[in-house]
VMD Tcl script that draws the C-alpha trace (Angstrom):
set ca {
  {0.00 0.00 0.00}
  {1.38 3.42 -0.96}
  {1.84 6.25 1.57}
  {-1.04 8.12 -0.11}
  {-3.36 5.14 0.34}
  {-2.30 4.77 3.98}
  {-3.02 8.44 4.74}
  {-6.36 8.38 2.92}
  {-7.46 5.25 4.77}
  {-6.33 6.68 8.09}
  {-8.34 9.88 7.58}
  {-11.42 7.85 6.63}
  {-11.12 5.80 9.81}
  {-10.68 8.96 11.89}
  {-13.76 10.58 10.40}
  {-16.05 7.67 11.25}
  {-14.50 6.37 14.46}
  {-15.18 9.48 16.55}
  {-13.48 10.93 19.62}
  {-9.96 9.92 18.58}
  {-7.66 12.36 20.33}
  {-4.19 13.57 19.44}
  {-1.64 13.69 22.28}
  {-2.45 16.67 24.47}
  {-5.77 17.17 22.69}
  {-9.06 18.09 24.33}
  {-11.44 15.34 25.38}
  {-15.01 15.39 24.08}
  {-16.07 12.10 25.60}
  {-19.42 13.73 26.40}
  {-19.98 14.25 22.67}
  {-19.76 10.65 21.38}
  {-19.18 10.06 17.70}
  {-17.86 13.49 16.68}
  {-14.23 13.41 15.60}
  {-12.16 16.36 16.82}
  {-8.65 15.23 15.85}
  {-7.63 14.79 12.22}
  {-3.92 13.86 12.12}
  {-3.22 17.32 10.78}
  {0.53 16.66 10.91}
  {0.08 14.40 7.85}
  {-1.10 17.33 5.73}
  {0.72 19.43 3.21}
  {-1.45 22.52 3.05}
  {-2.39 24.74 0.11}
  {-4.21 28.07 0.26}
  {-5.84 27.70 -3.17}
  {-7.82 25.10 -5.08}
  {-10.75 23.23 -3.62}
  {-12.53 19.94 -3.28}
  {-15.79 19.27 -5.16}
  {-17.91 21.07 -2.54}
  {-15.70 23.94 -1.42}
  {-13.90 26.35 -3.78}
  {-10.86 28.36 -2.66}
  {-10.07 30.08 -5.94}
  {-9.70 33.87 -5.46}
  {-12.64 35.71 -6.99}
  {-15.14 32.91 -6.48}
  {-18.27 34.46 -4.98}
  {-21.63 33.16 -3.78}
  {-24.65 35.31 -2.95}
  {-27.47 33.85 -0.86}
  {-30.76 35.46 0.13}
  {-33.74 34.52 2.27}
  {-35.89 35.58 5.19}
  {-35.35 35.14 8.90}
  {-38.83 35.62 10.27}
  {-40.04 38.60 8.28}
  {-36.56 40.12 7.86}
  {-34.80 39.81 4.48}
  {-31.23 38.54 4.83}
  {-28.41 38.59 2.29}
  {-25.05 36.85 2.67}
  {-22.18 37.40 0.24}
  {-19.28 34.94 0.42}
  {-16.11 35.96 -1.44}
  {-12.80 34.13 -1.76}
  {-10.27 36.95 -1.45}
  {-6.77 37.21 -2.90}
  {-5.65 37.78 0.68}
  {-3.90 35.07 2.71}
  {-2.98 34.84 6.39}
  {-0.60 32.70 8.43}
  {-2.50 30.91 11.21}
  {-0.76 28.50 13.55}
  {2.09 28.06 11.07}
  {-0.17 27.43 8.03}
  {-0.76 29.86 5.18}
  {-4.54 30.05 4.82}
  {-6.90 31.57 2.27}
  {-9.18 34.36 3.47}
  {-12.89 33.97 2.70}
  {-15.03 36.98 3.56}
  {-18.68 36.75 4.57}
  {-20.81 39.90 4.62}
  {-24.30 39.68 6.07}
  {-27.04 42.28 5.82}
  {-30.50 42.28 7.38}
  {-33.16 44.46 5.85}
  {-30.37 46.13 3.84}
  {-28.26 47.03 6.90}
  {-24.81 45.54 7.45}
  {-24.81 43.36 10.60}
  {-21.67 41.22 10.33}
  {-18.42 40.90 8.41}
  {-16.21 37.88 9.06}
  {-12.88 36.82 7.59}
  {-12.58 33.05 7.66}
  {-9.32 31.16 7.25}
  {-9.16 27.92 5.25}
  {-6.52 25.63 3.78}
  {-6.67 22.38 1.80}
  {-4.88 19.27 2.98}
  {-2.98 17.15 0.47}
  {-3.34 14.30 -0.24}
  {-6.81 13.92 1.39}
  {-8.29 17.08 -0.20}
  {-10.08 17.97 3.05}
  {-10.74 21.67 3.68}
  {-9.55 22.69 7.14}
  {-10.95 25.65 9.07}
  {-8.35 27.61 11.06}
  {-10.57 30.31 12.55}
  {-12.17 33.65 11.86}
  {-12.09 37.32 12.72}
  {-15.56 38.75 13.27}
  {-16.93 42.30 13.27}
  {-20.51 42.75 14.50}
  {-22.23 45.97 13.38}
  {-25.10 48.06 14.69}
  {-26.03 51.28 12.94}
  {-22.87 51.14 10.84}
  {-20.60 50.89 13.90}
  {-18.62 47.85 15.08}
  {-19.99 46.80 18.47}
  {-18.40 43.40 19.04}
  {-16.40 40.43 17.81}
  {-18.47 37.51 19.09}
  {-17.45 34.14 17.70}
  {-13.87 35.09 16.71}
  {-11.20 32.42 17.23}
  {-7.86 31.29 15.79}
  {-6.23 27.88 15.81}
  {-3.23 27.87 18.12}
  {-4.68 30.47 20.50}
  {-6.42 29.78 23.83}
  {-6.52 26.04 23.22}
  {-8.25 26.30 19.83}
  {-7.44 23.85 17.05}
  {-8.33 23.59 13.38}
  {-11.39 21.57 12.39}
  {-12.59 20.19 9.08}
  {-15.09 22.27 7.12}
  {-15.58 19.77 4.29}
  {-13.93 16.32 4.23}
  {-12.09 15.27 1.09}
  {-13.70 11.83 1.33}
  {-17.48 11.96 1.63}
  {-18.87 9.25 3.92}
  {-22.54 9.02 4.80}
  {-22.88 9.41 8.56}
  {-19.44 11.00 9.06}
  {-19.48 13.22 12.18}
  {-16.76 15.77 12.82}
  {-16.00 19.09 14.48}
  {-15.63 22.07 12.15}
  {-14.45 24.39 14.92}
  {-12.53 23.40 18.06}
  {-12.47 26.59 20.13}
  {-13.76 25.66 23.61}
  {-16.37 28.05 24.93}
  {-16.30 30.17 21.77}
  {-16.98 28.17 18.61}
  {-17.73 24.44 18.59}
  {-19.69 23.81 15.39}
  {-19.87 20.16 14.40}
  {-21.32 18.48 11.33}
  {-22.87 15.20 10.24}
  {-23.16 14.09 6.62}
  {-26.81 13.13 6.15}
  {-27.04 12.84 2.34}
  {-24.73 12.61 -0.65}
  {-27.29 12.77 -3.46}
  {-29.87 15.46 -2.72}
  {-31.57 17.33 -5.56}
  {-32.08 21.04 -4.97}
  {-33.61 23.93 -6.89}
  {-32.54 27.52 -6.14}
  {-32.98 30.87 -7.90}
  {-29.44 30.34 -9.26}
  {-30.25 26.96 -10.82}
  {-31.00 23.30 -10.23}
  {-28.40 21.02 -8.66}
  {-27.96 17.27 -8.32}
  {-25.63 15.11 -6.21}
  {-25.89 17.75 -3.50}
  {-24.13 17.19 -0.17}
  {-26.43 17.75 2.83}
  {-24.87 18.45 6.22}
  {-26.55 18.82 9.60}
  {-24.78 21.29 11.88}
  {-25.08 21.41 15.67}
  {-23.03 22.76 18.56}
  {-22.69 21.69 22.21}
  {-22.71 25.41 23.09}
  {-26.39 25.58 22.00}
  {-27.74 22.03 22.40}
  {-31.10 22.81 20.80}
  {-29.68 24.61 17.77}
  {-29.79 22.71 14.49}
  {-29.07 23.86 10.94}
  {-28.83 22.27 7.52}
  {-26.42 23.27 4.77}
  {-26.35 22.06 1.18}
  {-23.28 22.04 -1.09}
  {-23.34 21.53 -4.86}
  {-20.39 20.05 -6.78}
  {-18.19 22.71 -8.35}
  {-20.16 25.52 -6.69}
  {-20.09 25.21 -2.92}
  {-22.81 26.38 -0.53}
  {-26.18 26.62 -2.28}
  {-28.50 26.64 0.72}
  {-28.05 27.55 4.37}
  {-31.24 27.19 6.39}
  {-33.72 29.60 4.78}
  {-31.04 31.24 2.61}
  {-30.78 30.13 -1.02}
  {-28.17 30.77 -3.69}
  {-29.23 33.55 -6.05}
  {-25.94 34.23 -7.85}
  {-22.55 32.66 -8.54}
  {-19.61 34.71 -9.72}
  {-16.52 32.87 -10.92}
  {-13.00 34.29 -11.47}
}
mol new
graphics top color blue
foreach p $ca { graphics top sphere $p radius 0.5 }
foreach p [lrange $ca 0 end-1] q [lrange $ca 1 end] { graphics top cylinder $p $q radius 0.2 }
display resetview
């Protein structure tokens, strides 16, 4: 078996085994089945490229719209040309801008890198600006791998396995989003088009035990639905 095959098989086992901890890692025994350690030392990281469900090419942009209650919401996700070193890894900056009823409420810069040879997209943290009336009033949810016990999680695995459960963020007390793959072949219609072989992910967090969200990713595009928000436009480089 080649080294590539060994690494790929190891990552697959880690994703489905759950609660496998690296030396010195944090224990999540009270959250059975969600993997929080990913043998990151095996990775050779790149800040550009993508796997089928997550694009990291600068200039790639997704625009989603929907309603939260009776309030119109718009989220614009843009892969920037900007990079940032986080915990010794050069990451790609992906900006999210959210407006509610036309007013800016949040801007976040998220830091991602792709692991070779598994093609998993790792999430290294985010800087967050919360706005009210055009003024920054907070930074809730900000975290960086390597600071205050935080570690990188997986945003999208390179190998899609039905039932895989994994932490996307490992920032105790701040950001602990986790995901479960619930479908690999959804069909979805949005204002931006119709998509097949859509990846459906259920997101939860131990910080809000009753919170539950569903995200849908289309091959070659990325996020096409997030809760009530649907893709209305795709802009490619």
